C-alpha positions in Angstrom: 0.0 4.4 -22.1 0.8 0.4 -22.4 -1.1 -2.3 -20.7 -0.4 -5.8 -19.1 -1.9 -9.0 -20.6 -4.0 -8.4 -17.4 -5.2 -5.3 -18.7 -3.1 -3.0 -16.3 -2.3 0.7 -17.6 1.5 1.2 -17.3 2.7 4.8 -17.4 5.6 4.5 -18.4 8.3 6.6 -16.4 11.5 6.2 -18.5 10.7 4.0 -22.0 13.9 1.9 -21.8 12.5 0.1 -18.5 8.7 -0.4 -20.5 9.7 -4.4 -21.2 11.0 -5.1 -18.2 7.9 -3.7 -16.3 5.7 -5.2 -18.1 7.3 -8.5 -18.3 7.6 -8.4 -14.6 3.7 -7.5 -14.1 3.1 -10.7 -16.6 5.4 -13.1 -14.8 4.0 -12.0 -11.2 0.5 -12.1 -12.5 0.2 -8.5 -10.3 0.7 -4.9 -10.1 3.7 -3.7 -11.5 6.8 -2.3 -9.7 6.7 0.5 -8.4 8.0 3.7 -11.0 8.9 6.3 -8.3 11.1 5.7 -5.5 8.1 6.6 -3.4 5.8 3.8 -4.2 3.7 5.5 -7.4 2.6 2.4 -9.2 0.7 3.8 -12.0 -1.5 6.8 -12.8 -5.0 7.2 -15.2 -6.9 10.1 -16.3 -5.9 13.2 -18.8 -7.7 16.7 -19.2 -10.5 16.5 -21.0 -14.2 15.4 -21.2 -14.1 12.2 -22.8 -14.1 8.9 -20.7 -11.7 8.3 -18.5 -10.5 12.2 -18.6 -11.3 14.5 -16.0 -12.2 18.0 -15.4 -10.9 18.8 -11.7 -11.4 15.9 -10.2 -12.9 16.4 -6.4 -15.0 13.9 -5.3 -13.6 9.7 -4.6 -14.8 6.6 -3.3 -14.2 3.1 -3.7 -17.0 0.4 -2.9 -16.6 -3.4 -1.2 -15.6 -5.2 -4.9 -12.8 -2.2 -5.3 -14.3 -0.3 -8.3 -13.0 3.7 -7.6 -15.8 6.2 -8.6 -14.7 9.9 -9.1 -16.7 13.5 -9.1 -15.3 15.8 -11.1 -16.5 19.2 -11.8 -18.3 18.2 -15.5 -20.4 17.2 -13.1 -20.0 13.4 -13.7 -19.8 10.8 -12.0 -17.1 8.0 -13.9 -16.2 4.5 -12.4 -12.8 2.8 -13.0 -12.1 -0.8 -12.0 -8.9 -1.6 -9.2 -6.2 -0.9 -12.2 -7.5 2.1 -13.4 -9.3 1.2 -16.6 -12.7 3.3 -17.4 -16.1 1.4 -16.9 -18.9 3.8 -17.6 -20.0 7.4 -16.3 -22.9 9.7 -16.0 -24.1 13.5 -15.4 -25.6 14.9 -12.7 -28.9 16.1 -13.2 -28.6 19.5 -12.9 -25.1 21.2 -13.2 -26.1 24.9 -13.9 -25.8 26.1 -10.4 -22.3 23.7 -9.3 -21.0 20.6 -9.1 -20.6 18.2 -6.5 -17.6 17.8 -4.2 -18.2 14.4 -2.5 -19.6 11.5 -2.7 -19.9 7.9 -0.7 -20.5 3.8 -1.3 -22.9 2.0 0.8 -22.1 -1.6 1.9 -24.6 -3.1 -0.7 -23.1 -0.8 -3.9 -25.2 2.3 -3.5 -23.4 5.7 -4.8 -24.4 8.3 -2.8 -23.5 12.1 -4.0 -23.2 15.1 -2.4 -25.3 17.4 -4.9 -23.6 20.3 -2.7 -24.7 23.3 -5.2 -28.1 21.9 -5.6 -28.1 21.3 -1.5 -29.4 17.4 -1.6 -27.8 14.3 -1.7 -28.6 12.1 -5.0 -28.5 8.1 -4.5 -28.1 5.7 -7.4 -27.0 2.7 -8.4 -23.3 1.4 -9.3 -24.1 2.0 -12.9 -25.6 5.8 -12.9 -29.6 5.1 -12.6 -31.2 7.5 -10.0 -32.4 5.8 -7.0 -33.9 8.8 -4.5 -32.8 11.8 -3.1 -33.0 13.5 -0.3 -32.7 17.3 1.2 -33.3 21.1 0.2 -31.8 24.6 1.0 -31.9 25.5 4.3 -30.7 25.3 7.7 -33.7 23.6 9.8 -34.1 19.8 10.0 -33.9 17.8 6.8 -32.3 20.8 4.8 -28.4 21.1 3.4 -26.1 24.4 3.2 -24.0 22.7 0.4 -23.4 19.4 1.2 -19.8 18.1 0.5 -19.4 13.8 1.9 -21.3 10.8 3.0 -20.1 8.1 5.2 -22.4 5.6 6.9 -22.4 3.2 10.2 -23.3 -0.4 10.7 -26.7 0.3 12.3 -28.3 1.3 9.2 -27.6 5.5 9.7 -26.5 7.9 6.6 -23.9 10.6 7.4 -24.0 13.8 5.9 -21.1 16.9 6.1 -22.4 20.3 5.0 -20.8 23.6 5.5 -21.8 27.5 4.5 -23.0 28.2 7.7 -24.9 25.2 8.4 -21.2 23.3 8.9 -22.5 20.5 10.5 -23.3 16.6 10.3 -26.5 14.9 10.1 -27.8 11.5 10.7 -30.1 10.1 8.0 -31.9 7.3 8.6 -34.1 4.5 5.8 -37.3 4.3 5.6 -39.8 2.7 3.5 -40.6 5.0 0.9 -43.6 4.3 -2.0 -41.1 4.0 -4.9 -38.2 2.5 -2.6 -35.9 3.6 0.3 -36.4 7.2 0.9 -34.2 8.8 3.8 -35.6 10.6 6.9 -33.9 13.6 9.0 -32.7 11.8 12.2 -30.8 14.6 14.2 -27.9 17.2 13.9 -25.1 14.9 15.4 -22.1 17.3 15.2 -22.0 20.9 15.5 -21.5 24.3 16.6 -18.1 24.5 18.7 -16.5 21.7 19.1 -13.0 21.3 21.7 -13.4 25.3 22.1 -13.4 25.8 18.3 -16.3 26.2 15.8 -17.2 23.5 13.0 -15.9 25.3 9.7 -16.4 23.3 6.3 -16.4 19.4 7.7 -15.1 18.6 4.5 -15.0 15.2 4.6 -16.4 11.5 6.5 -15.2 8.2 7.3 -16.4 5.4 9.8 -14.0 2.8 11.0 -14.5 -0.6 11.7 -14.6 0.6 15.3 -18.0 2.3 14.3 -16.5 5.9 15.6 -16.9 8.5 12.6 -13.8 10.8 12.0 -14.9 14.4 10.5 -12.3 16.2 8.7 -12.3 19.9 10.2 -11.3 21.6 6.9 -11.0 25.2 7.7 -9.9 24.3 11.5 -7.0 22.3 9.9 -7.4 19.6 12.2 -9.2 16.0 12.8 -12.1 15.3 15.3 -13.4 11.5 16.2 -16.8 10.7 18.0 -18.7 7.4 19.3 -22.0 7.8 17.1 -24.0 9.0 20.8 -22.3 12.2 19.3 -19.5 12.0 22.4 -16.1 13.5 21.4 -12.7 11.1 21.6 -10.2 12.8 20.0 -9.2 16.2 18.2 -6.3 17.2 16.9 -4.0 19.2 13.9 -3.4 22.4 13.7 -2.2 25.0 10.5 1.4 24.1 9.3 3.5 21.9 7.4 5.0 19.7 10.0 4.5 16.2 10.1 1.6 15.9 12.5 0.3 19.1 11.2 -1.8 20.1 8.7 -3.4 22.3 6.0 -6.7 22.3 4.6 -7.5 18.8 4.7 -10.2 17.7 2.1 -10.3 14.0 2.5 -9.8 11.0 5.1 -10.3 7.4 4.5 -9.3 4.4 7.1 -6.9 1.4 6.2 -7.3 -2.5 7.4 -5.1 -1.4 10.2 -7.7 1.3 11.8 -5.1 4.1 10.9 -6.4 7.7 8.6 -5.4 8.3 5.5 -5.7 12.0 5.3 -5.5 14.3 2.1 -4.3 17.8 2.5 -4.9 20.1 -0.2 -3.3 22.9 1.1 0.1 21.1 1.7 -0.2 19.0 -1.5 0.3 15.7 0.4 -1.1 12.2 1.9 -0.6 12.3 6.1 -1.2 9.0 8.1 -2.4 9.2 11.6 -2.9 6.2 14.4 -6.0 6.6 16.0 -4.6 8.3 18.6 -3.1 11.6 16.6 0.1 10.2 15.7 1.7 11.0 12.8 3.0 8.0 11.1 3.7 8.9 7.6 3.5 11.6 5.0 3.8 11.3 1.2 4.1 13.8 -1.3 4.5 17.1 -2.6 3.6 20.1 -4.7 4.6 19.3 -8.5 3.3 17.9 -12.2 6.0 14.8 -12.0 4.6 11.1 -11.1 5.2 11.2 -6.9 4.1 15.3 -7.4 0.3 16.8 -6.6 -0.8 19.7 -7.4 -3.8 20.6 -5.1 -5.4 17.3 -4.2 -8.7 16.6 -3.1 -9.2 13.3 -2.3 -7.7 10.1 -1.5 -9.2 6.5 -0.4 -8.2 3.1 0.6 -8.2 0.2 -2.3 -7.4 -3.2 -2.5 -4.5 -5.1 -2.2 -2.7 -2.1 0.2 -3.1 0.2 -3.4 -3.9 4.1 -2.5 -6.0 6.0 -5.2 -5.1 10.1 -4.7 -7.0 12.7 -6.7 -4.4 15.0 -8.4 -7.0 17.5 -9.5 -4.8 20.0 -11.3 -3.2 17.9 -12.9 -6.1 15.6 -14.4 -5.2 12.7 -12.9 -5.3 9.5 -10.5 -2.0 8.2 -9.1 -2.1 4.9 -7.5 0.5 3.9 -4.7 2.1 1.4 -3.1 3.6 2.0 -0.1 
């Protein structure tokens, strides 16, 4: 891997183009030109246990200042800058029962990790210091079965999705505690049948600028949109490979225009939808080369029009600008 003078990583697709790419990046003072026709700017990560390496990455989130946090099957959380440079990492308190599959970063920088197989959420500082935890195994109020993701609204509520029998989204509120902020169960936000189908593995959550909650109902191959009072606003998607269809949407995010970015694990691609459910664009296909994906688990919208894609079985992150 080579780097520009401003420390931007450059993955060189053809060696003879490397000097030109580095020169352009230095002159323009920005990210280098795309390395592939479909917009890959660079990639970072490789298979391994060292800093900046991954063991099957499965969760990704971005902080307001552009930092990217990634959880993998080694039960580590790693933080990268927007150019893909490793900054810091830490391990979850336990790992024998399983590893986390999702996380969210609050507007104030706190990192909420869905500690999936321990049926709880653990809250960390951006540097990995544990602040609090909430939830326990069960089906009742204040309990979880395999939590998958965490999201936040502007009113201070925290939303957690879960599956394996519970298959629901719950809402939590912040309360003062003896050692700082703690979290109290507020309500079951949604569970059971929605538009004629029972929720099946709600795998990801996102709150958009209009303060509506999006849910990726992964095993129903659809997307749901609710207002924060729990009213269903939109439901679309069905299993398939055509534009507008989905196959195991494992992650979602919302861009600055209010459009929904969907990471499809089963179709090895990204797809964008407008709020009404119209497919706007499809990117990616199965494979090992840049611009191709193998079992992607997540994607987030970054700063300056960048998108970070967890190319999970290829043990890397691809960064694209479309």
